[in-house]
C-alpha positions as a printed Julia matrix, in Angstrom:
443×3 Matrix{Float64}:
 -56.72   44.01  -14.45
 -55.41   40.99  -12.57
 -52.54   39.09  -13.14
 -52.08   36.51  -15.79
 -52.8    33.27  -14.54
 -50.85   30.05  -15.08
 -51.79   26.41  -14.83
 -48.96   24.05  -14.03
 -49.8    20.47  -15.06
 -47.66   18.5   -12.75
 -45.71   19.15   -9.3
 -42.33   17.59   -9.92
 -39.02   19.49  -10.49
 -40.03   21.66  -13.14
 -43.51   22.34  -12.03
 -42.51   23.82   -8.81
 -39.4    25.65  -10.16
 -41.9    27.05  -12.58
 -44.19   28.2   -10.09
 -41.76   29.67   -7.64
 -40.14   31.72  -10.55
 -43.61   32.85  -11.75
 -44.8    33.87   -8.27
 -41.25   35.84   -7.42
 -41.81   37.54  -10.92
 -45.39   38.55   -9.56
 -47.61   36.13  -11.91
 -50.43   33.82  -10.36
 -50.19   30.32  -10.83
 -51.85   27.25   -9.8
 -50.15   23.78   -9.79
 -52.57   20.63  -10.55
 -51.06   17.45   -9.22
 -52.21   13.89   -9.87
 -50.84   12.61   -6.89
 -52.04   13.19   -3.62
 -48.53   14.57   -2.65
 -45.37   15.71   -3.72
 -43.27   13.22   -4.9
 -40.52   12.23   -6.9
 -39.58    9.02   -8.83
 -35.83    8.13   -8.13
 -33.54    8.03   -5.26
 -30.66   10.47   -5.91
 -30.59   13.54   -7.9
 -27.18   15.56   -9.05
 -27.73   19.33   -9.59
 -25.14   20.58  -12.47
 -23.65   23.85  -12.78
 -25.62   24.98  -15.51
 -28.68   23.98  -13.43
 -27.45   25.83  -10.33
 -26.46   28.91  -12.14
 -30.4    29.11  -13.44
 -31.56   28.31   -9.97
 -30.05   31.58   -8.85
 -31.78   33.53  -11.51
 -35.19   31.87  -10.82
 -35.15   32.72   -7.18
 -32.3    33.12   -5.0
 -34.5    31.03   -2.34
 -34.44   28.19   -4.32
 -30.79   27.96   -4.42
 -30.72   28.77   -0.93
 -32.95   25.47   -0.34
 -31.04   23.49   -2.83
 -27.68   24.35   -0.64
 -29.24   23.58    2.46
 -30.25   19.85    0.87
 -27.48   18.78   -1.03
 -24.21   16.93   -0.06
 -20.81   18.38   -1.09
 -18.81   15.73   -3.09
 -15.56   14.78   -1.58
 -13.51   15.86   -4.25
 -13.99   18.58   -7.23
 -14.01   15.93   -9.79
 -16.16   13.42  -11.5
 -13.97   10.25  -11.82
 -14.47    7.32  -14.39
 -13.23    3.95  -13.38
 -12.53    0.69  -15.97
 -14.53   -1.33  -13.54
 -14.11   -4.51  -16.07
 -10.42   -4.93  -17.03
  -8.05   -2.81  -14.49
 -10.05   -0.87  -11.75
  -7.6     1.88  -12.84
  -8.45    5.15  -13.37
  -9.75    6.26  -16.77
 -10.09   10.02  -16.63
 -11.12   12.77  -13.95
 -13.13   15.8   -14.87
 -12.91   19.08  -12.93
 -16.48   20.05  -11.83
 -15.45   23.51  -10.65
 -15.43   24.3    -6.87
 -18.7    22.36   -5.17
 -19.84   21.42   -8.73
 -22.63   18.85   -9.58
 -23.23   18.14   -6.01
 -25.98   15.61   -5.05
 -28.71   14.89   -2.73
 -31.96   12.68   -2.69
 -34.83   13.6    -4.65
 -37.44   13.46   -2.0
 -35.66   16.02    0.6
 -34.79   18.23   -2.3
 -38.61   18.51   -3.78
 -39.85   18.76    0.2
 -37.33   21.77    0.5
 -38.67   23.35   -2.6
 -42.33   22.44   -2.11
 -41.76   24.52    0.97
 -41.91   27.77   -0.88
 -44.96   27.08   -2.53
 -47.95   28.17   -0.68
 -50.3    25.13   -0.09
 -53.12   27.41   -1.73
 -51.34   27.27   -4.92
 -51.71   23.81   -4.84
 -54.17   21.3    -5.82
 -53.3    17.63   -5.58
 -55.35   14.56   -6.71
 -56.31   16.55  -10.26
 -56.03   14.1   -13.11
 -56.0    16.43  -16.35
 -58.31   14.6   -18.92
 -58.7    17.62  -21.59
 -57.78   21.13  -22.38
 -59.94   23.58  -24.23
 -58.49   26.48  -26.4
 -61.04   28.83  -27.77
 -60.21   32.03  -29.19
 -60.83   35.09  -26.94
 -61.83   33.05  -23.76
 -59.83   31.48  -20.88
 -58.17   27.96  -20.97
 -60.83   25.78  -19.63
 -58.76   22.52  -18.15
 -61.09   19.15  -17.65
 -60.02   16.96  -14.65
 -60.81   13.32  -13.87
 -62.7    13.91  -10.77
 -65.41   16.2   -12.69
 -64.03   19.56  -11.81
 -62.91   22.45  -14.31
 -60.46   24.93  -13.76
 -59.52   28.03  -16.07
 -56.18   29.8   -16.95
 -54.34   32.1   -19.31
 -51.64   29.67  -20.03
 -51.43   26.02  -19.49
 -47.34   24.61  -19.04
 -47.57   20.69  -19.03
 -44.68   19.62  -16.35
 -46.4    16.15  -16.08
 -42.94   14.07  -16.74
 -42.24   11.3   -19.14
 -45.97   10.32  -19.68
 -47.29   13.67  -20.18
 -50.89   13.76  -20.63
 -50.76   17.3   -22.01
 -48.17   16.14  -24.75
 -50.61   13.19  -25.4
 -53.56   16.2   -25.67
 -51.08   18.71  -28.05
 -49.96   15.7   -30.56
 -51.57   12.65  -30.04
 -50.35    9.17  -28.95
 -47.59    8.51  -31.37
 -45.2    11.44  -29.87
 -44.45    9.11  -26.98
 -41.41    8.16  -24.84
 -39.71    4.56  -25.63
 -37.81    2.07  -23.98
 -33.82    3.07  -24.3
 -32.73   -0.63  -23.84
 -31.51    0.17  -20.74
 -32.76   -0.91  -17.24
 -31.32    0.36  -13.72
 -31.16   -0.78  -10.16
 -31.3     2.35   -7.23
 -30.8     2.3    -3.89
 -29.26    4.56   -1.3
 -27.17    2.85    1.31
 -25.49    3.56    4.67
 -22.32    4.99    4.3
 -20.52    2.5     6.73
 -21.39   -0.16    4.61
 -20.53    1.72    1.39
 -16.94    2.56    2.85
 -16.6    -1.24    3.81
 -17.67   -2.26    0.24
 -15.55    0.54   -1.9
 -13.02    2.17    0.46
 -13.19    5.6     2.1
 -12.17    7.26   -0.87
 -14.53    5.73   -3.72
 -17.28    6.23   -1.03
 -16.69   10.02   -0.6
 -17.16   11.38   -3.72
 -18.54   10.9    -7.54
 -17.38    7.84   -9.5
 -18.64    5.87  -12.3
 -17.64    2.49  -12.91
 -17.47    1.25  -16.88
 -17.33   -1.63  -18.87
 -19.01   -3.72  -21.41
 -22.82   -3.36  -21.35
 -22.99   -2.14  -17.81
 -22.15    1.06  -15.68
 -22.6     2.28  -12.14
 -22.21    5.63  -10.53
 -22.01    6.57   -6.9
 -21.93    9.56   -5.01
 -22.9    10.42   -1.41
 -26.1    11.95   -0.36
 -27.9    12.84    3.08
 -24.88   15.13    4.35
 -22.5    12.24    3.86
 -24.3     9.57    5.82
 -25.31    7.66    2.68
 -24.17    6.69   -0.83
 -26.39    6.9    -3.94
 -26.01    3.66   -5.94
 -27.29    3.59   -9.43
 -26.34    0.53  -11.56
 -27.44    0.34  -15.25
 -27.57   -2.79  -17.47
 -28.09   -2.93  -21.34
 -31.24   -5.04  -22.25
 -31.81   -5.78  -25.83
 -35.47   -7.29  -25.43
 -38.54   -5.13  -25.58
 -39.98   -4.09  -22.25
 -42.84   -5.92  -20.99
 -45.42   -4.28  -19.27
 -48.89   -3.79  -19.15
 -49.27   -0.63  -21.7
 -52.5     1.66  -21.67
 -52.88    3.5   -24.29
 -56.59    4.95  -24.4
 -55.65    8.08  -26.33
 -55.87    6.79  -30.36
 -56.49    9.98  -31.66
 -55.15   12.68  -29.3
 -56.61   16.48  -29.61
 -56.39   19.55  -27.59
 -59.88   18.82  -26.47
 -59.45   15.13  -26.24
 -61.03   14.24  -22.42
 -59.36   10.68  -22.74
 -56.07    9.18  -20.98
 -52.33    9.7   -22.14
 -50.52    6.45  -22.83
 -48.74    5.15  -19.59
 -46.69    2.47  -19.02
 -45.57    0.38  -15.94
 -41.85    1.21  -15.94
 -40.51    0.46  -12.39
 -41.18   -2.37  -10.03
 -39.03   -4.82   -7.71
 -35.85   -6.69   -9.29
 -33.45   -8.78   -8.18
 -29.81   -8.18   -7.42
 -28.73  -11.47   -9.0
 -29.86   -9.81  -12.65
 -26.98   -7.18  -11.62
 -24.74   -9.58  -10.67
 -25.08  -11.34  -13.94
 -24.22   -8.55  -15.68
 -21.19   -7.79  -13.72
 -19.65  -11.28  -14.09
 -16.11  -11.36  -14.39
 -15.81   -7.47  -13.66
 -13.53   -6.16  -11.18
 -13.84   -6.14   -7.35
 -14.65   -2.45   -7.16
 -17.82   -3.3    -9.46
 -19.01   -6.21   -8.17
 -18.54   -4.14   -4.76
 -20.8    -1.44   -5.85
 -23.68   -4.23   -7.05
 -23.12   -5.87   -3.78
 -24.87   -2.84   -1.98
 -28.07   -3.22   -3.68
 -30.8    -5.08   -1.51
 -31.88   -8.63   -2.61
 -34.98   -7.01   -4.24
 -33.91   -3.52   -5.31
 -35.83   -1.05   -7.45
 -35.7    -1.53  -10.97
 -36.31    1.01  -13.44
 -36.47    0.97  -16.77
 -35.24    3.81  -19.19
 -37.37    5.33  -21.66
 -36.57    8.41  -23.55
 -38.19   10.72  -26.19
 -35.17   10.14  -29.0
 -37.45    8.1   -31.75
 -40.76   10.13  -31.22
 -39.81   13.75  -30.6
 -42.49   16.56  -30.47
 -41.7    18.8   -33.35
 -42.39   21.94  -31.01
 -42.8    22.59  -27.37
 -45.67   25.09  -27.75
 -49.13   24.96  -29.53
 -51.08   28.08  -29.2
 -51.34   28.95  -25.35
 -50.09   25.94  -24.11
 -46.29   24.36  -23.7
 -44.19   21.48  -22.8
 -41.36   21.94  -20.04
 -38.99   19.23  -18.66
 -39.56   15.59  -19.08
 -42.99   16.54  -20.8
 -41.15   17.95  -23.69
 -37.54   16.04  -23.77
 -37.44   13.05  -21.61
 -33.68   11.7   -21.54
 -32.22    9.27  -19.96
 -30.21    9.89  -16.48
 -26.57    9.38  -17.95
 -25.52   12.52  -18.45
 -26.91   13.97  -15.28
 -28.64   16.79  -16.92
 -32.5    15.88  -17.27
 -33.67   17.96  -13.98
 -31.19   20.64  -15.02
 -32.57   21.05  -18.3
 -36.11   21.19  -17.1
 -35.01   23.81  -14.52
 -33.59   26.12  -17.61
 -37.2    25.45  -19.2
 -38.59   27.15  -16.06
 -36.29   30.33  -16.03
 -37.44   31.04  -19.69
 -40.71   30.46  -18.99
 -41.14   32.52  -16.07
 -39.03   35.32  -17.49
 -41.39   35.61  -20.55
 -44.29   35.24  -18.95
 -43.54   38.09  -16.48
 -42.97   40.04  -19.9
 -46.44   39.05  -20.95
 -47.88   39.94  -17.43
 -46.22   43.29  -17.4
 -47.94   44.48  -20.74
 -51.21   42.93  -19.85
 -53.08   46.24  -18.8
 -52.4    47.57  -21.88
 -54.0    45.35  -24.35
 -57.15   43.8   -24.59
 -58.05   40.23  -24.04
 -57.04   38.8   -27.74
 -53.9    40.77  -27.47
 -53.12   39.26  -24.2
 -53.92   35.51  -25.95
 -51.58   36.71  -28.86
 -48.77   37.74  -26.23
 -49.14   34.43  -24.52
 -48.64   32.64  -27.71
 -45.96   34.48  -28.94
 -44.17   33.84  -25.68
 -44.62   30.35  -25.62
 -43.4    30.22  -29.25
 -40.31   31.81  -28.13
 -39.75   29.7   -25.53
 -40.04   26.56  -27.7
 -37.48   28.18  -30.19
 -34.67   28.94  -27.67
 -34.82   25.72  -25.99
 -35.59   23.19  -28.63
 -32.28   22.49  -30.04
 -30.41   22.54  -26.61
 -32.97   20.06  -25.26
 -33.05   17.55  -28.36
 -29.28   17.49  -28.23
 -29.29   16.29  -25.07
 -31.63   13.2   -25.65
 -29.67   12.13  -28.27
 -26.22   12.81  -26.48
 -27.38   10.93  -23.93
 -27.65    8.04  -25.8
 -24.36    8.57  -27.13
 -22.76    8.95  -23.61
 -24.07    5.56  -22.56
 -22.73    4.11  -25.57
 -19.45    5.31  -24.39
 -19.76    4.19  -20.54
 -20.63    0.8   -22.03
 -18.06   -0.05  -24.28
 -20.46   -0.09  -27.57
 -17.69    1.9   -29.52
 -14.66    0.12  -27.45
 -12.02    2.34  -29.58
 -13.15    5.26  -27.41
 -14.9     3.88  -24.51
 -11.92    2.14  -23.57
  -8.78    4.27  -24.33
  -8.19    7.06  -21.91
  -7.5     9.7   -24.39
 -10.35    9.07  -26.68
 -12.73    8.85  -23.6
 -11.6    12.06  -22.4
 -12.21   13.93  -25.69
 -15.73   12.25  -25.78
 -16.96   13.2   -22.68
 -15.43   16.36  -21.88
 -16.79   18.49  -24.87
 -20.46   17.02  -23.86
 -20.58   17.49  -19.99
 -18.95   21.43  -20.83
 -21.22   21.83  -23.42
 -24.09   21.09  -20.73
 -22.52   22.93  -17.91
 -21.09   26.21  -19.71
 -24.25   27.73  -20.62
 -24.83   31.47  -20.71
 -28.46   31.45  -18.68
 -28.48   35.44  -19.44
 -27.83   35.11  -22.98
 -30.48   32.7   -23.44
 -32.84   34.73  -21.58
 -32.02   37.91  -23.84
 -32.74   35.6   -26.83
 -36.08   34.16  -25.57
 -37.32   37.85  -25.25
 -35.7    38.86  -28.82
 -37.71   35.91  -30.1
 -40.66   37.07  -28.53
 -40.45   40.93  -29.42
 -40.07   39.32  -32.99
 -43.1    37.15  -32.81
 -45.3    40.39  -31.36
 -44.01   42.65  -34.01
 -44.9    39.81  -37.07
 -48.15   38.95  -35.91
 -49.13   41.99  -34.73
 -50.99   43.03  -31.21
 -54.38   42.59  -32.52
């Protein structure tokens, strides 16, 4: 019997890593990407220690490509500055040797895309419906009128996931977190002139009331990634499109989408840091006159009840969109991909032993197991990312401004993210999968 075939909807970081992991384990897959080519929203990206560990297990080639694309920090510490009152160091957290290195999203995505044969990817494929009929392959319908079949469908289609809306309806959507950010990548010469050589050389965050900023080197030290985040009490104004009022697995209507990016004004950021220390104002001065402006949405208010329904699952931002403030969103998507690739390899191994119906049941059991082991950890990230930004922006001044209290609050959160046993997670997932098979039977 031929290999299990997995349809991956979305060719961002999670989708690419999943495809590479599946192929490394002998499982056939196809990526269906809505855009005309691989592209990632955002300027810079940091890969946390847990994500780097997961990359090694997914496929060593992924980790090698990562090392070729990223830029080491100047020091093995994440450092926080009181950017408002004193310009002094609040806290420094050890990252481990060469931990939490950064790079340009586009460069990392292209490095990983090079590991996927062109025959595995179909571009300009906008999903409009999925049919899951018992005993038959999954049927995917696309906006161009074409169809495809698969044994499994994994939605890696981001914050405005079509797959999520088809599974659960438009009520389970990302909402505005009342934060927006300005992103830029600037020449290192300009960064050194504005911030000094030391602060331009490694990972720093500048904290203060209702705003914060993070900077770190990218492009092998030739550029500095700049992210300035500003609190916003207002609702996000955009042209919201929500044509999927009902939402069902077989619906052919579109998912809710929102316009969350556009050109901003540097003056907006300057106004947010009026009266701050020169260092924070220096960070803002690095932004272009009309920087990219991004609304930060997350899934805190409307979390999906599960990441799997039948033979369809969600991964990455499609499952658990979080803000960028703990630097863990991409890494948690990589962990998702690792679990899915591992379990679907097990299903594929057993494929020749079972009939078609039993294979479908094994797929469903594997996806339930995936959801069960990933749900708590990923939902924790969504919630604690909100809490972290409150610390960075001094909503609780007693904790945000006091070095000892800040250290306690931030250290345990980052350690919870970074010190994660991926092998134990996989063992737990396999146990849950076998328990599911034994509970529901093979046929």
